[in-house]
C-alpha positions as CSV (number, residue, x, y, z in Angstrom):
1,M,-0.1,0.3,0.3
2,R,2.9,2.4,0.6
3,R,4.6,1.7,-2.0
4,A,1.7,2.3,-4.5
5,V,0.8,6.0,-2.5
6,A,4.8,7.0,-3.2
7,A,4.4,5.9,-6.7
8,A,1.0,8.2,-7.6
9,A,2.4,11.0,-5.4
10,G,6.0,10.5,-8.0
11,V,3.4,10.7,-10.3
12,L,1.6,13.9,-9.4
13,V,5.5,15.4,-8.5
14,S,6.3,14.8,-11.6
15,L,3.1,16.4,-13.3
16,A,2.6,19.4,-11.2
17,L,6.6,19.8,-12.1
18,A,5.9,20.3,-15.3
19,A,2.7,22.1,-15.1
20,A,4.7,24.8,-12.7
21,A,8.3,24.7,-14.7
22,A,6.8,28.3,-15.6
23,G,5.5,29.7,-13.2
24,C,8.4,32.1,-10.8
25,G,9.0,34.5,-13.8
26,A,9.9,37.8,-11.7
27,A,9.8,36.5,-8.1
28,P,13.0,38.0,-6.0
29,P,15.7,35.1,-4.7
30,A,15.3,32.9,-2.1
31,P,18.5,32.6,-0.2
32,G,18.2,30.6,2.8
33,P,17.4,31.7,6.6
34,P,17.9,35.5,7.4
35,P,21.0,36.5,9.9
36,A,19.5,35.9,13.4
37,A,20.3,39.3,14.1
38,A,17.7,39.8,11.6
39,R,14.7,38.6,13.1
40,Q,12.7,38.4,10.0
41,P,11.3,36.0,7.4
42,S,13.4,35.5,4.3
43,R,12.5,36.2,1.3
44,A,12.0,32.7,0.3
45,A,9.5,32.6,2.8
46,L,8.2,35.8,1.7
47,M,7.4,33.9,-2.0
48,V,4.4,31.6,-0.9
49,C,2.7,35.0,0.0
50,G,2.2,36.6,-3.1
51,G,3.5,37.4,-7.0
52,D,4.1,34.0,-9.0
53,V,3.1,31.6,-6.2
54,E,0.1,33.4,-5.5
55,R,-0.8,32.8,-9.3
56,E,0.4,29.4,-9.6
57,V,-2.2,27.8,-6.6
58,T,-4.9,30.3,-7.7
59,G,-4.9,28.6,-11.5
60,A,-4.3,25.3,-10.2
61,L,-7.2,25.6,-8.1
62,G,-9.0,27.4,-10.6
63,T,-10.4,29.0,-7.4
64,A,-10.4,32.9,-6.3
65,L,-10.0,34.0,-3.1
66,I,-12.2,36.0,-1.1
67,T,-9.5,37.8,0.8
68,P,-6.2,39.4,-0.5
69,L,-3.5,37.4,1.1
70,T,-1.6,38.4,4.3
71,G,1.4,37.0,6.2
72,S,2.0,36.6,9.1
73,W,5.8,36.0,10.8
74,V,6.5,34.9,14.0
75,D,10.1,33.7,14.3
76,P,10.9,31.2,13.3
77,R,7.6,31.3,11.5
78,Y,6.1,32.3,8.3
79,T,2.2,31.3,7.8
80,C,-0.1,32.7,4.9
81,P,-3.8,31.4,4.5
82,Y,-5.3,31.5,1.2
83,V,-8.9,31.8,2.2
84,F,-11.3,30.6,-0.8
85,P,-14.9,30.0,-0.4
86,G,-15.4,27.8,2.8
87,A,-12.3,26.7,2.3
88,T,-8.5,28.2,3.7
89,L,-5.4,26.8,2.5
90,A,-2.6,27.2,4.9
91,L,1.2,27.6,3.4
92,V,3.9,27.5,6.2
93,V,7.8,28.5,6.4
94,D,9.5,27.3,9.3
95,Q,12.8,28.5,9.1
96,T,16.0,26.7,11.2
97,A,19.2,27.9,12.0
98,D,21.2,25.4,8.9
99,R,20.6,22.2,7.5
100,P,21.4,20.4,10.5
101,A,18.7,22.4,12.4
102,A,16.3,21.9,9.7
103,E,17.0,17.5,9.3
104,A,15.9,17.2,13.1
105,L,12.7,19.3,12.9
106,F,11.8,17.4,9.5
107,E,12.1,14.1,11.6
108,R,10.3,15.5,14.6
109,R,7.7,17.0,12.1
110,R,7.5,13.0,10.4
111,A,7.5,11.0,13.9
112,E,4.7,13.1,15.4
113,A,2.5,12.5,11.7
114,A,1.0,9.4,12.6
115,G,0.6,7.8,9.0
116,A,3.5,10.0,7.4
117,T,3.9,8.5,3.5
118,A,7.5,9.7,2.5
119,V,6.8,11.4,-1.1
120,D,10.1,11.0,-3.7
121,G,11.2,13.8,-6.0
122,L,10.3,16.9,-3.7
123,G,12.8,19.3,-2.5
124,E,15.1,17.3,-0.2
125,A,12.9,15.5,1.5
126,A,9.0,15.2,1.8
127,F,6.4,13.3,3.8
128,A,3.1,13.6,3.2
129,R,0.4,13.5,6.5
130,A,-2.7,10.9,6.8
131,D,-4.7,14.2,6.0
132,G,-3.1,15.2,2.9
133,S,-1.1,18.2,4.4
134,V,2.2,17.7,2.8
135,V,6.0,18.7,4.6
136,V,8.9,19.2,2.4
137,R,12.6,20.2,3.6
138,K,14.8,22.9,1.4
139,D,17.9,24.0,2.6
140,S,17.6,25.3,6.2
141,M,14.0,25.2,5.6
142,L,10.3,23.6,6.3
143,L,7.3,23.9,3.8
144,L,3.9,22.5,5.5
145,V,1.2,23.2,3.0
146,D,-1.9,22.2,5.1
147,V,-4.7,21.2,3.6
148,A,-6.9,20.6,7.0
149,G,-9.4,23.5,6.1
150,L,-9.8,22.5,2.4
151,P,-13.2,20.0,2.0
152,A,-12.5,16.3,1.1
153,G,-12.9,17.7,-2.9
154,F,-12.2,21.1,-4.0
155,G,-11.2,23.7,-6.8
156,T,-12.4,23.9,-10.5
157,P,-12.2,21.0,-11.3
158,V,-12.4,19.2,-8.2
159,R,-9.4,17.9,-7.2
160,S,-8.3,15.4,-3.8
161,R,-6.6,17.5,-0.9
162,A,-3.7,15.4,-0.8
163,N,-3.2,16.4,-5.1
164,I,-3.6,20.0,-4.2
165,A,-1.2,19.4,-1.6
166,L,1.5,18.0,-3.6
167,T,0.5,20.2,-6.9
168,V,1.3,23.5,-4.1
169,A,4.6,21.8,-3.2
170,T,5.7,21.5,-6.4
171,A,5.1,25.1,-7.3
172,V,6.5,26.4,-4.2
173,M,10.0,24.2,-4.6
174,T,9.7,25.2,-8.5
175,C,10.1,28.6,-7.4
176,W,12.6,28.3,-4.9
177,R,14.8,26.3,-6.9
178,E,14.4,29.3,-10.1
179,H,15.8,32.0,-7.7
180,A,18.5,29.9,-4.8
C-alpha cells in the first residue's frame, strides 16, 4: 500500500513540476534564512504569500481568493493563509539556523505525523500526512502545505486534498529552486 501511495505521489509530483516549470517568472531570489539578528522572514518564505506562488495556487485550483493574502511572522515561522469560499489552505515556512536543524525538525515532524508517507522527488525530503498535507525540507527551511481546512474535494475541477498539497508544494519548490 505504501509503495502504491509513494508511486502515485511520484507521478503527481512529476505532473505538477511540468505544470509549474514556467510559473516563477520575476519572483525575488530565495536565499536561506536571514541572519539571526534580522529576525524577519527570508525572501524565500515571503514568496509563498503572493506573486508567482499566488498565481500558481489560484490557477491550479481554479478558484479565486475571497481576501487578499496577508502573511504573518512569528519567529521562526511565516504563515500565509489562502482563504477561498468555504475553505482555507495554509502555507507555512519554518526557518531554522542551518540544514542540520532543518533535518532534525523534519524528523520530529515526521515522527509526530501518524501514518506519514514518504514523497519522492520533492525538495530534499518530503512526506504526506494522513490528512493529505505535505511537509517538505529544502535547505534550512521546512514548508508545510496544510490542506486540513479544505473539503475532501475542492477546486475547479474538483481535486483531492492530497493532490492539491502536492501540486502546491511542487510549485513552491520550483520557485525556490529557480531563485536560489
